[in-house]
A tleap script that builds the chain and sets N, CA, C and O, in Angstrom:
source leaprc.protein.ff14SB
mol = sequence {
  NMET GLN PRO ALA ALA HIE GLU ILE ASP GLY
  LEU LEU LEU PRO LEU ALA PRO VAL LEU ALA
  LYS GLU ALA ASP ALA ILE LEU ASP LEU ARG
  GLU LEU LEU MET SER LYS GLY HIE PRO GLY
  LYS CYS VAL ARG CYS PHE PHE GLN LEU PHE
  THR ALA ALA GLY SER VAL ALA MET PRO GLN
  MET ALA PRO LEU ILE ALA TRP LEU GLU ALA
  ASN LEU GLU ILE ALA VAL ARG ALA ASP GLY
  ARG MET LEU GLU SER LEU PRO VAL LYS LEU
  GLY GLU ASP GLU ASP LEU GLU ALA PHE CYS
  ILE ARG SER ILE GLU LYS VAL ARG PHE ASP
  ARG GLY PHE THR ALA ARG ARG VAL ASN LEU
  ALA PHE ARG TYR LYS ALA ALA CALA
}
set mol.1.N position { -10.271 -9.721 -1.987 }
set mol.1.CA position { -9.828 -10.415 -0.801 }
set mol.1.C position { -9.516 -9.402 0.298 }
set mol.1.O position { -8.867 -8.384 0.056 }
set mol.2.N position { -9.986 -9.696 1.500 }
set mol.2.CA position { -9.762 -8.821 2.652 }
set mol.2.C position { -8.311 -8.912 3.119 }
set mol.2.O position { -7.738 -10.001 3.131 }
set mol.3.N position { -7.709 -7.786 3.502 }
set mol.3.CA position { -6.356 -7.846 4.048 }
set mol.3.C position { -6.358 -8.551 5.408 }
set mol.3.O position { -7.351 -8.512 6.133 }
set mol.4.N position { -5.253 -9.185 5.739 }
set mol.4.CA position { -5.131 -9.885 7.015 }
set mol.4.C position { -4.959 -8.878 8.147 }
set mol.4.O position { -4.346 -7.824 7.976 }
set mol.5.N position { -5.511 -9.225 9.302 }
set mol.5.CA position { -5.430 -8.335 10.469 }
set mol.5.C position { -3.989 -8.024 10.827 }
set mol.5.O position { -3.661 -6.881 11.145 }
set mol.6.N position { -3.121 -9.036 10.777 }
set mol.6.CA position { -1.723 -8.788 11.154 }
set mol.6.C position { -1.038 -7.829 10.181 }
set mol.6.O position { -0.148 -7.076 10.575 }
set mol.7.N position { -1.449 -7.856 8.916 }
set mol.7.CA position { -0.878 -6.939 7.927 }
set mol.7.C position { -1.280 -5.498 8.250 }
set mol.7.O position { -0.431 -4.607 8.276 }
set mol.8.N position { -2.560 -5.272 8.494 }
set mol.8.CA position { -3.058 -3.923 8.801 }
set mol.8.C position { -2.506 -3.444 10.143 }
set mol.8.O position { -2.079 -2.297 10.270 }
set mol.9.N position { -2.516 -4.317 11.129 }
set mol.9.CA position { -1.977 -3.939 12.441 }
set mol.9.C position { -0.497 -3.576 12.338 }
set mol.9.O position { -0.032 -2.659 13.016 }
set mol.10.N position { 0.241 -4.291 11.494 }
set mol.10.CA position { 1.654 -3.980 11.298 }
set mol.10.C position { 1.878 -2.602 10.713 }
set mol.10.O position { 2.915 -1.983 10.954 }
set mol.11.N position { 0.916 -2.117 9.946 }
set mol.11.CA position { 1.006 -0.776 9.375 }
set mol.11.C position { 0.647 0.303 10.386 }
set mol.11.O position { 1.239 1.382 10.396 }
set mol.12.N position { -0.335 -0.001 11.238 }
set mol.12.CA position { -0.898 1.034 12.105 }
set mol.12.C position { -0.322 1.063 13.522 }
set mol.12.O position { -0.246 2.131 14.130 }
set mol.13.N position { 0.080 -0.073 14.049 }
set mol.13.CA position { 0.600 -0.096 15.429 }
set mol.13.C position { 1.793 0.826 15.642 }
set mol.13.O position { 1.868 1.461 16.694 }
set mol.14.N position { 2.725 0.936 14.707 }
set mol.14.CA position { 3.846 1.866 14.914 }
set mol.14.C position { 3.422 3.333 15.014 }
set mol.14.O position { 4.174 4.164 15.523 }
set mol.15.N position { 2.222 3.651 14.530 }
set mol.15.CA position { 1.744 5.033 14.592 }
set mol.15.C position { 1.197 5.401 15.964 }
set mol.15.O position { 1.221 6.569 16.351 }
set mol.16.N position { 0.707 4.413 16.697 }
set mol.16.CA position { 0.024 4.672 17.966 }
set mol.16.C position { 0.871 5.464 18.965 }
set mol.16.O position { 0.357 6.428 19.533 }
set mol.17.N position { 2.130 5.116 19.212 }
set mol.17.CA position { 2.893 5.883 20.206 }
set mol.17.C position { 3.139 7.341 19.812 }
set mol.17.O position { 3.126 8.224 20.669 }
set mol.18.N position { 3.361 7.597 18.525 }
set mol.18.CA position { 3.675 8.963 18.102 }
set mol.18.C position { 2.442 9.784 17.752 }
set mol.18.O position { 2.510 11.009 17.658 }
set mol.19.N position { 1.320 9.109 17.559 }
set mol.19.CA position { 0.073 9.804 17.221 }
set mol.19.C position { -1.045 9.426 18.194 }
set mol.19.O position { -2.184 9.203 17.785 }
set mol.20.N position { -0.716 9.357 19.461 }
set mol.20.CA position { -1.679 8.928 20.475 }
set mol.20.C position { -2.947 9.785 20.458 }
set mol.20.O position { -4.038 9.276 20.716 }
set mol.21.N position { -2.816 11.064 20.160 }
set mol.21.CA position { -3.988 11.942 20.125 }
set mol.21.C position { -4.903 11.648 18.939 }
set mol.21.O position { -6.044 12.109 18.894 }
set mol.22.N position { -4.402 10.892 18.001 }
set mol.22.CA position { -5.182 10.545 16.808 }
set mol.22.C position { -5.656 9.093 16.854 }
set mol.22.O position { -5.861 8.469 15.812 }
set mol.23.N position { -5.827 8.562 18.053 }
set mol.23.CA position { -6.225 7.153 18.210 }
set mol.23.C position { -7.536 6.847 17.488 }
set mol.23.O position { -7.678 5.780 16.891 }
set mol.24.N position { -8.488 7.768 17.537 }
set mol.24.CA position { -9.768 7.531 16.842 }
set mol.24.C position { -9.562 7.390 15.333 }
set mol.24.O position { -10.158 6.519 14.700 }
set mol.25.N position { -8.721 8.245 14.765 }
set mol.25.CA position { -8.461 8.163 13.320 }
set mol.25.C position { -7.731 6.870 12.968 }
set mol.25.O position { -8.005 6.269 11.929 }
set mol.26.N position { -6.804 6.437 13.824 }
set mol.26.CA position { -6.097 5.176 13.590 }
set mol.26.C position { -7.081 4.013 13.618 }
set mol.26.O position { -7.035 3.133 12.759 }
set mol.27.N position { -7.964 4.010 14.600 }
set mol.27.CA position { -8.958 2.943 14.698 }
set mol.27.C position { -9.952 2.975 13.534 }
set mol.27.O position { -10.340 1.932 13.009 }
set mol.28.N position { -10.354 4.178 13.141 }
set mol.28.CA position { -11.251 4.306 11.986 }
set mol.28.C position { -10.579 3.759 10.727 }
set mol.28.O position { -11.198 3.031 9.950 }
set mol.29.N position { -9.310 4.115 10.532 }
set mol.29.CA position { -8.593 3.634 9.357 }
set mol.29.C position { -8.429 2.115 9.410 }
set mol.29.O position { -8.554 1.441 8.387 }
set mol.30.N position { -8.156 1.584 10.579 }
set mol.30.CA position { -8.032 0.128 10.720 }
set mol.30.C position { -9.329 -0.564 10.293 }
set mol.30.O position { -9.312 -1.528 9.528 }
set mol.31.N position { -10.445 -0.055 10.800 }
set mol.31.CA position { -11.741 -0.649 10.456 }
set mol.31.C position { -11.999 -0.575 8.956 }
set mol.31.O position { -12.457 -1.546 8.355 }
set mol.32.N position { -11.708 0.571 8.353 }
set mol.32.CA position { -11.913 0.733 6.913 }
set mol.32.C position { -11.037 -0.219 6.105 }
set mol.32.O position { -11.501 -0.840 5.149 }
set mol.33.N position { -9.770 -0.330 6.496 }
set mol.33.CA position { -8.862 -1.200 5.751 }
set mol.33.C position { -9.205 -2.673 5.933 }
set mol.33.O position { -9.102 -3.457 4.989 }
set mol.34.N position { -9.609 -3.047 7.135 }
set mol.34.CA position { -9.946 -4.450 7.397 }
set mol.34.C position { -11.174 -4.885 6.593 }
set mol.34.O position { -11.252 -6.028 6.142 }
set mol.35.N position { -12.113 -3.988 6.420 }
set mol.35.CA position { -13.359 -4.333 5.729 }
set mol.35.C position { -13.369 -3.894 4.266 }
set mol.35.O position { -14.381 -4.035 3.578 }
set mol.36.N position { -12.245 -3.364 3.796 }
set mol.36.CA position { -12.185 -2.747 2.465 }
set mol.36.C position { -13.316 -1.734 2.341 }
set mol.36.O position { -14.064 -1.707 1.363 }
set mol.37.N position { -13.406 -0.898 3.382 }
set mol.37.CA position { -14.414 0.155 3.403 }
set mol.37.C position { -14.126 1.208 2.345 }
set mol.37.O position { -13.158 1.095 1.593 }
set mol.38.N position { -14.952 2.213 2.290 }
set mol.38.CA position { -14.880 3.249 1.253 }
set mol.38.C position { -13.450 3.781 1.119 }
set mol.38.O position { -12.892 4.303 2.084 }
set mol.39.N position { -12.854 3.650 -0.074 }
set mol.39.CA position { -11.460 4.063 -0.242 }
set mol.39.C position { -11.241 5.559 -0.042 }
set mol.39.O position { -10.166 5.970 0.396 }
set mol.40.N position { -12.235 6.371 -0.354 }
set mol.40.CA position { -12.103 7.808 -0.112 }
set mol.40.C position { -12.007 8.130 1.369 }
set mol.40.O position { -11.277 9.040 1.763 }
set mol.41.N position { -12.737 7.390 2.191 }
set mol.41.CA position { -12.646 7.577 3.636 }
set mol.41.C position { -11.276 7.138 4.152 }
set mol.41.O position { -10.746 7.730 5.093 }
set mol.42.N position { -10.706 6.104 3.537 }
set mol.42.CA position { -9.351 5.667 3.911 }
set mol.42.C position { -8.351 6.796 3.661 }
set mol.42.O position { -7.494 7.072 4.501 }
set mol.43.N position { -8.467 7.440 2.510 }
set mol.43.CA position { -7.551 8.525 2.164 }
set mol.43.C position { -7.768 9.710 3.105 }
set mol.43.O position { -6.810 10.359 3.524 }
set mol.44.N position { -9.022 9.987 3.433 }
set mol.44.CA position { -9.310 11.078 4.375 }
set mol.44.C position { -8.675 10.794 5.735 }
set mol.44.O position { -8.053 11.681 6.320 }
set mol.45.N position { -8.823 9.574 6.244 }
set mol.45.CA position { -8.197 9.195 7.519 }
set mol.45.C position { -6.681 9.289 7.424 }
set mol.45.O position { -6.024 9.767 8.348 }
set mol.46.N position { -6.130 8.834 6.310 }
set mol.46.CA position { -4.682 8.931 6.125 }
set mol.46.C position { -4.221 10.373 6.265 }
set mol.46.O position { -3.268 10.653 6.992 }
set mol.47.N position { -4.892 11.293 5.573 }
set mol.47.CA position { -4.460 12.686 5.623 }
set mol.47.C position { -4.670 13.304 6.998 }
set mol.47.O position { -3.928 14.209 7.381 }
set mol.48.N position { -5.650 12.845 7.740 }
set mol.48.CA position { -5.804 13.315 9.117 }
set mol.48.C position { -4.563 12.912 9.923 }
set mol.48.O position { -4.027 13.716 10.685 }
set mol.49.N position { -4.118 11.685 9.753 }
set mol.49.CA position { -2.910 11.211 10.442 }
set mol.49.C position { -1.660 11.892 9.907 }
set mol.49.O position { -0.786 12.286 10.678 }
set mol.50.N position { -1.574 12.029 8.600 }
set mol.50.CA position { -0.412 12.624 7.952 }
set mol.50.C position { -0.217 14.067 8.407 }
set mol.50.O position { 0.903 14.490 8.693 }
set mol.51.N position { -1.310 14.813 8.471 }
set mol.51.CA position { -1.249 16.205 8.898 }
set mol.51.C position { -0.828 16.303 10.357 }
set mol.51.O position { -0.021 17.160 10.718 }
set mol.52.N position { -1.371 15.430 11.194 }
set mol.52.CA position { -1.016 15.433 12.614 }
set mol.52.C position { 0.428 15.002 12.834 }
set mol.52.O position { 1.092 15.488 13.750 }
set mol.53.N position { 0.911 14.099 12.002 }
set mol.53.CA position { 2.243 13.542 12.180 }
set mol.53.C position { 3.343 14.541 11.840 }
set mol.53.O position { 4.370 14.590 12.515 }
set mol.54.N position { 3.131 15.326 10.807 }
set mol.54.CA position { 4.197 16.199 10.355 }
set mol.54.C position { 5.418 15.372 9.990 }
set mol.54.O position { 5.290 14.216 9.587 }
set mol.55.N position { 6.594 15.954 10.128 }
set mol.55.CA position { 7.820 15.229 9.779 }
set mol.55.C position { 8.268 14.284 10.888 }
set mol.55.O position { 9.134 13.437 10.670 }
set mol.56.N position { 7.681 14.427 12.082 }
set mol.56.CA position { 8.090 13.617 13.233 }
set mol.56.C position { 7.864 12.128 12.999 }
set mol.56.O position { 8.726 11.315 13.330 }
set mol.57.N position { 6.730 11.765 12.439 }
set mol.57.CA position { 6.363 10.356 12.300 }
set mol.57.C position { 6.495 9.829 10.874 }
set mol.57.O position { 5.926 8.787 10.552 }
set mol.58.N position { 7.230 10.525 10.019 }
set mol.58.CA position { 7.339 10.063 8.635 }
set mol.58.C position { 7.919 8.648 8.513 }
set mol.58.O position { 7.434 7.878 7.684 }
set mol.59.N position { 8.926 8.275 9.295 }
set mol.59.CA position { 9.394 6.879 9.174 }
set mol.59.C position { 8.296 5.863 9.509 }
set mol.59.O position { 8.220 4.807 8.881 }
set mol.60.N position { 7.453 6.172 10.488 }
set mol.60.CA position { 6.361 5.274 10.860 }
set mol.60.C position { 5.237 5.290 9.826 }
set mol.60.O position { 4.505 4.310 9.692 }
set mol.61.N position { 5.096 6.390 9.099 }
set mol.61.CA position { 4.040 6.517 8.087 }
set mol.61.C position { 4.417 5.820 6.776 }
set mol.61.O position { 3.535 5.447 6.002 }
set mol.62.N position { 5.705 5.644 6.520 }
set mol.62.CA position { 6.172 5.122 5.232 }
set mol.62.C position { 5.528 3.788 4.841 }
set mol.62.O position { 5.093 3.656 3.696 }
set mol.63.N position { 5.444 2.785 5.739 }
set mol.63.CA position { 4.793 1.532 5.325 }
set mol.63.C position { 3.308 1.709 4.981 }
set mol.63.O position { 2.806 1.066 4.059 }
set mol.64.N position { 2.614 2.568 5.710 }
set mol.64.CA position { 1.206 2.833 5.417 }
set mol.64.C position { 1.072 3.509 4.061 }
set mol.64.O position { 0.205 3.146 3.267 }
set mol.65.N position { 1.917 4.482 3.796 }
set mol.65.CA position { 1.901 5.159 2.497 }
set mol.65.C position { 2.117 4.140 1.377 }
set mol.65.O position { 1.388 4.134 0.385 }
set mol.66.N position { 3.115 3.286 1.542 }
set mol.66.CA position { 3.411 2.282 0.515 }
set mol.66.C position { 2.233 1.339 0.300 }
set mol.66.O position { 1.913 0.993 -0.837 }
set mol.67.N position { 1.588 0.924 1.386 }
set mol.67.CA position { 0.458 0.001 1.268 }
set mol.67.C position { -0.708 0.671 0.541 }
set mol.67.O position { -1.300 0.082 -0.363 }
set mol.68.N position { -1.035 1.895 0.936 }
set mol.68.CA position { -2.144 2.602 0.293 }
set mol.68.C position { -1.860 2.841 -1.190 }
set mol.68.O position { -2.746 2.673 -2.027 }
set mol.69.N position { -0.629 3.232 -1.513 }
set mol.69.CA position { -0.283 3.457 -2.914 }
set mol.69.C position { -0.348 2.163 -3.726 }
set mol.69.O position { -0.686 2.190 -4.910 }
set mol.70.N position { -0.031 1.046 -3.103 }
set mol.70.CA position { -0.069 -0.245 -3.799 }
set mol.70.C position { -1.487 -0.783 -3.965 }
set mol.70.O position { -1.734 -1.613 -4.840 }
set mol.71.N position { -2.421 -0.319 -3.133 }
set mol.71.CA position { -3.764 -0.898 -3.125 }
set mol.71.C position { -4.881 0.035 -3.588 }
set mol.71.O position { -6.005 -0.414 -3.807 }
set mol.72.N position { -4.589 1.317 -3.739 }
set mol.72.CA position { -5.608 2.280 -4.163 }
set mol.72.C position { -5.210 2.945 -5.466 }
set mol.72.O position { -4.030 3.028 -5.808 }
set mol.73.N position { -6.218 3.420 -6.188 }
set mol.73.CA position { -5.996 4.196 -7.398 }
set mol.73.C position { -7.153 5.179 -7.556 }
set mol.73.O position { -8.146 5.122 -6.831 }
set mol.74.N position { -6.997 6.072 -8.514 }
set mol.74.CA position { -8.055 7.041 -8.815 }
set mol.74.C position { -8.658 6.658 -10.159 }
set mol.74.O position { -7.962 6.622 -11.174 }
set mol.75.N position { -9.954 6.372 -10.161 }
set mol.75.CA position { -10.667 6.043 -11.385 }
set mol.75.C position { -11.150 7.334 -12.034 }
set mol.75.O position { -11.754 8.180 -11.374 }
set mol.76.N position { -10.886 7.479 -13.312 }
set mol.76.CA position { -11.313 8.650 -14.079 }
set mol.76.C position { -12.389 8.177 -15.052 }
set mol.76.O position { -12.139 7.331 -15.912 }
set mol.77.N position { -13.594 8.738 -14.902 }
set mol.77.CA position { -14.743 8.317 -15.711 }
set mol.77.C position { -15.413 9.536 -16.341 }
set mol.77.O position { -15.344 10.655 -15.834 }
set mol.78.N position { -16.058 9.266 -17.461 }
set mol.78.CA position { -16.884 10.289 -18.111 }
set mol.78.C position { -17.921 9.582 -18.954 }
set mol.78.O position { -17.646 8.544 -19.556 }
set mol.79.N position { -19.106 10.141 -18.993 }
set mol.79.CA position { -20.189 9.605 -19.814 }
set mol.79.C position { -20.409 8.110 -19.583 }
set mol.79.O position { -20.671 7.365 -20.527 }
set mol.80.N position { -20.304 7.681 -18.341 }
set mol.80.CA position { -20.579 6.298 -17.989 }
set mol.80.C position { -19.504 5.304 -18.373 }
set mol.80.O position { -19.728 4.096 -18.289 }
set mol.81.N position { -18.346 5.779 -18.790 }
set mol.81.CA position { -17.292 4.830 -19.137 }
set mol.81.C position { -15.975 5.212 -18.454 }
set mol.81.O position { -15.715 6.373 -18.138 }
set mol.82.N position { -15.181 4.198 -18.249 }
set mol.82.CA position { -13.879 4.364 -17.623 }
set mol.82.C position { -12.896 4.917 -18.653 }
set mol.82.O position { -12.758 4.365 -19.745 }
set mol.83.N position { -12.214 6.009 -18.301 }
set mol.83.CA position { -11.234 6.600 -19.210 }
set mol.83.C position { -9.818 6.124 -18.892 }
set mol.83.O position { -9.052 5.772 -19.788 }
set mol.84.N position { -9.486 6.119 -17.602 }
set mol.84.CA position { -8.168 5.682 -17.169 }
set mol.84.C position { -8.157 5.598 -15.655 }
set mol.84.O position { -9.110 5.996 -14.984 }
set mol.85.N position { -7.064 5.075 -15.134 }
set mol.85.CA position { -6.865 5.103 -13.690 }
set mol.85.C position { -5.518 5.762 -13.429 }
set mol.85.O position { -4.558 5.580 -14.178 }
set mol.86.N position { -5.474 6.524 -12.359 }
set mol.86.CA position { -4.251 7.221 -11.958 }
set mol.86.C position { -3.709 6.593 -10.684 }
set mol.86.O position { -4.481 6.150 -9.834 }
set mol.87.N position { -2.410 6.551 -10.547 }
set mol.87.CA position { -1.859 6.040 -9.286 }
set mol.87.C position { -2.103 7.037 -8.159 }
set mol.87.O position { -2.162 8.247 -8.382 }
set mol.88.N position { -2.239 6.520 -6.972 }
set mol.88.CA position { -2.341 7.361 -5.781 }
set mol.88.C position { -0.916 7.581 -5.281 }
set mol.88.O position { -0.209 6.628 -4.955 }
set mol.89.N position { -0.505 8.837 -5.225 }
set mol.89.CA position { 0.828 9.201 -4.742 }
set mol.89.C position { 0.668 10.055 -3.493 }
set mol.89.O position { 0.358 11.243 -3.575 }
set mol.90.N position { 0.881 9.442 -2.345 }
set mol.90.CA position { 0.692 10.122 -1.066 }
set mol.90.C position { 2.024 10.646 -0.554 }
set mol.90.O position { 3.086 10.171 -0.957 }
set mol.91.N position { 1.959 11.619 0.327 }
set mol.91.CA position { 3.168 12.173 0.919 }
set mol.91.C position { 3.743 13.330 0.128 }
set mol.91.O position { 4.698 13.967 0.573 }
set mol.92.N position { 3.180 13.616 -1.036 }
set mol.92.CA position { 3.651 14.731 -1.851 }
set mol.92.C position { 2.905 16.022 -1.536 }
set mol.92.O position { 3.380 17.110 -1.862 }
set mol.93.N position { 1.749 15.909 -0.912 }
set mol.93.CA position { 0.901 17.068 -0.636 }
set mol.93.C position { 0.730 17.222 0.865 }
set mol.93.O position { 0.801 16.249 1.615 }
set mol.94.N position { 0.505 18.451 1.291 }
set mol.94.CA position { 0.402 18.714 2.721 }
set mol.94.C position { -0.915 18.267 3.341 }
set mol.94.O position { -0.984 17.991 4.539 }
set mol.95.N position { -1.966 18.197 2.516 }
set mol.95.CA position { -3.269 17.794 3.052 }
set mol.95.C position { -4.144 17.236 1.931 }
set mol.95.O position { -3.761 17.228 0.761 }
set mol.96.N position { -5.315 16.777 2.319 }
set mol.96.CA position { -6.233 16.156 1.356 }
set mol.96.C position { -6.654 17.133 0.269 }
set mol.96.O position { -6.736 16.752 -0.898 }
set mol.97.N position { -6.916 18.362 0.621 }
set mol.97.CA position { -7.341 19.345 -0.373 }
set mol.97.C position { -6.270 19.542 -1.441 }
set mol.97.O position { -6.580 19.556 -2.633 }
set mol.98.N position { -5.019 19.694 -1.028 }
set mol.98.CA position { -3.919 19.875 -1.985 }
set mol.98.C position { -3.766 18.640 -2.871 }
set mol.98.O position { -3.507 18.757 -4.069 }
set mol.99.N position { -3.926 17.455 -2.276 }
set mol.99.CA position { -3.854 16.209 -3.041 }
set mol.99.C position { -4.940 16.178 -4.120 }
set mol.99.O position { -4.666 15.862 -5.278 }
set mol.100.N position { -6.161 16.505 -3.733 }
set mol.100.CA position { -7.283 16.476 -4.676 }
set mol.100.C position { -7.098 17.506 -5.776 }
set mol.100.O position { -7.359 17.215 -6.943 }
set mol.101.N position { -6.659 18.690 -5.429 }
set mol.101.CA position { -6.439 19.735 -6.432 }
set mol.101.C position { -5.364 19.291 -7.420 }
set mol.101.O position { -5.520 19.483 -8.626 }
set mol.102.N position { -4.286 18.707 -6.930 }
set mol.102.CA position { -3.218 18.225 -7.817 }
set mol.102.C position { -3.757 17.151 -8.763 }
set mol.102.O position { -3.446 17.156 -9.954 }
set mol.103.N position { -4.557 16.240 -8.239 }
set mol.103.CA position { -5.113 15.158 -9.069 }
set mol.103.C position { -6.068 15.708 -10.120 }
set mol.103.O position { -6.031 15.280 -11.274 }
set mol.104.N position { -6.913 16.640 -9.737 }
set mol.104.CA position { -7.860 17.253 -10.679 }
set mol.104.C position { -7.108 18.013 -11.760 }
set mol.104.O position { -7.440 17.909 -12.941 }
set mol.105.N position { -6.105 18.770 -11.365 }
set mol.105.CA position { -5.343 19.542 -12.346 }
set mol.105.C position { -4.596 18.632 -13.312 }
set mol.105.O position { -4.457 18.960 -14.491 }
set mol.106.N position { -4.117 17.501 -12.826 }
set mol.106.CA position { -3.431 16.551 -13.703 }
set mol.106.C position { -4.377 16.093 -14.814 }
set mol.106.O position { -3.996 16.049 -15.983 }
set mol.107.N position { -5.602 15.754 -14.444 }
set mol.107.CA position { -6.573 15.295 -15.434 }
set mol.107.C position { -7.013 16.458 -16.326 }
set mol.107.O position { -7.153 16.303 -17.539 }
set mol.108.N position { -7.224 17.596 -15.724 }
set mol.108.CA position { -7.746 18.742 -16.476 }
set mol.108.C position { -6.731 19.301 -17.472 }
set mol.108.O position { -7.082 19.623 -18.607 }
set mol.109.N position { -5.472 19.413 -17.043 }
set mol.109.CA position { -4.480 20.075 -17.886 }
set mol.109.C position { -3.599 19.112 -18.682 }
set mol.109.O position { -3.053 19.505 -19.714 }
set mol.110.N position { -3.449 17.895 -18.245 }
set mol.110.CA position { -2.549 16.958 -18.915 }
set mol.110.C position { -3.268 15.992 -19.849 }
set mol.110.O position { -2.618 15.213 -20.545 }
set mol.111.N position { -4.570 16.029 -19.875 }
set mol.111.CA position { -5.332 15.100 -20.703 }
set mol.111.C position { -6.179 15.891 -21.695 }
set mol.111.O position { -6.464 17.070 -21.486 }
set mol.112.N position { -6.568 15.236 -22.757 }
set mol.112.CA position { -7.388 15.890 -23.780 }
set mol.112.C position { -8.797 15.338 -23.824 }
set mol.112.O position { -9.366 15.190 -24.906 }
set mol.113.N position { -9.371 15.030 -22.675 }
set mol.113.CA position { -10.719 14.474 -22.660 }
set mol.113.C position { -11.715 15.507 -23.172 }
set mol.113.O position { -11.655 16.684 -22.815 }
set mol.114.N position { -12.630 15.042 -24.014 }
set mol.114.CA position { -13.614 15.952 -24.606 }
set mol.114.C position { -14.921 16.006 -23.832 }
set mol.114.O position { -15.772 16.848 -24.119 }
set mol.115.N position { -15.093 15.134 -22.867 }
set mol.115.CA position { -16.337 15.116 -22.084 }
set mol.115.C position { -16.475 16.418 -21.295 }
set mol.115.O position { -15.488 16.999 -20.845 }
set mol.116.N position { -17.699 16.849 -21.143 }
set mol.116.CA position { -17.958 18.073 -20.362 }
set mol.116.C position { -17.735 17.836 -18.876 }
set mol.116.O position { -17.307 18.732 -18.148 }
set mol.117.N position { -18.028 16.628 -18.440 }
set mol.117.CA position { -17.905 16.325 -17.012 }
set mol.117.C position { -17.078 15.044 -16.846 }
set mol.117.O position { -17.446 13.976 -17.336 }
set mol.118.N position { -15.974 15.184 -16.155 }
set mol.118.CA position { -15.095 14.058 -15.867 }
set mol.118.C position { -15.114 13.846 -14.361 }
set mol.118.O position { -14.926 14.793 -13.596 }
set mol.119.N position { -15.340 12.606 -13.931 }
set mol.119.CA position { -15.418 12.285 -12.508 }
set mol.119.C position { -14.182 11.515 -12.069 }
set mol.119.O position { -13.702 10.628 -12.775 }
set mol.120.N position { -13.676 11.866 -10.893 }
set mol.120.CA position { -12.561 11.161 -10.285 }
set mol.120.C position { -13.055 10.555 -8.985 }
set mol.120.O position { -13.785 11.200 -8.233 }
set mol.121.N position { -12.659 9.314 -8.716 }
set mol.121.CA position { -13.064 8.648 -7.478 }
set mol.121.C position { -11.977 7.651 -7.073 }
set mol.121.O position { -11.374 6.990 -7.919 }
set mol.122.N position { -11.744 7.560 -5.778 }
set mol.122.CA position { -10.805 6.565 -5.272 }
set mol.122.C position { -11.466 5.188 -5.375 }
set mol.122.O position { -12.679 5.044 -5.227 }
set mol.123.N position { -10.632 4.192 -5.632 }
set mol.123.CA position { -11.117 2.818 -5.637 }
set mol.123.C position { -9.943 1.898 -5.305 }
set mol.123.O position { -8.775 2.276 -5.406 }
set mol.124.N position { -10.300 0.672 -4.903 }
set mol.124.CA position { -9.279 -0.342 -4.692 }
set mol.124.C position { -8.855 -0.881 -6.043 }
set mol.124.O position { -9.679 -1.028 -6.947 }
set mol.125.N position { -7.581 -1.174 -6.182 }
set mol.125.CA position { -7.090 -1.775 -7.411 }
set mol.125.C position { -7.664 -3.170 -7.551 }
set mol.125.O position { -7.867 -3.874 -6.562 }
set mol.126.N position { -7.921 -3.557 -8.775 }
set mol.126.CA position { -8.413 -4.905 -9.037 }
set mol.126.C position { -7.282 -5.894 -8.787 }
set mol.126.O position { -6.115 -5.587 -9.033 }
set mol.127.N position { -7.625 -7.070 -8.304 }
set mol.127.CA position { -6.615 -8.099 -8.077 }
set mol.127.C position { -6.004 -8.505 -9.403 }
set mol.127.O position { -6.704 -8.673 -10.401 }
set mol.128.N position { -4.690 -8.659 -9.399 }
set mol.128.CA position { -3.980 -9.002 -10.632 }
set mol.128.C position { -4.225 -10.425 -11.053 }
set mol.128.O position { -3.696 -10.867 -12.073 }
savepdb mol mol.pdb
quit
């Protein structure tokens, strides 16, 4: 089910005054969220905003962080089968690269998967 426009606008409109220079990223994220576009692109847009915001806009970012964490997850697959899903925890890393490295290390060092190649990908959570 597609999110309602008023729900997405409620998340993003508070960012506009404090992140005016990032208007393109806000609009890109709005379009992605409204259409349930590629979840990895949503996370990339989020980190573009998060990095630009710094600590100044953290109160305005909190609802967006909560929404993304509630609606996205990381799918862990190997050999054509689903192994597990990890929660998306935003706001703990300074940028997308640090987030990805933390997620990869969690799977690599905290799990005992025997597959030679394990793939991680963002996805929307299935409706309950």
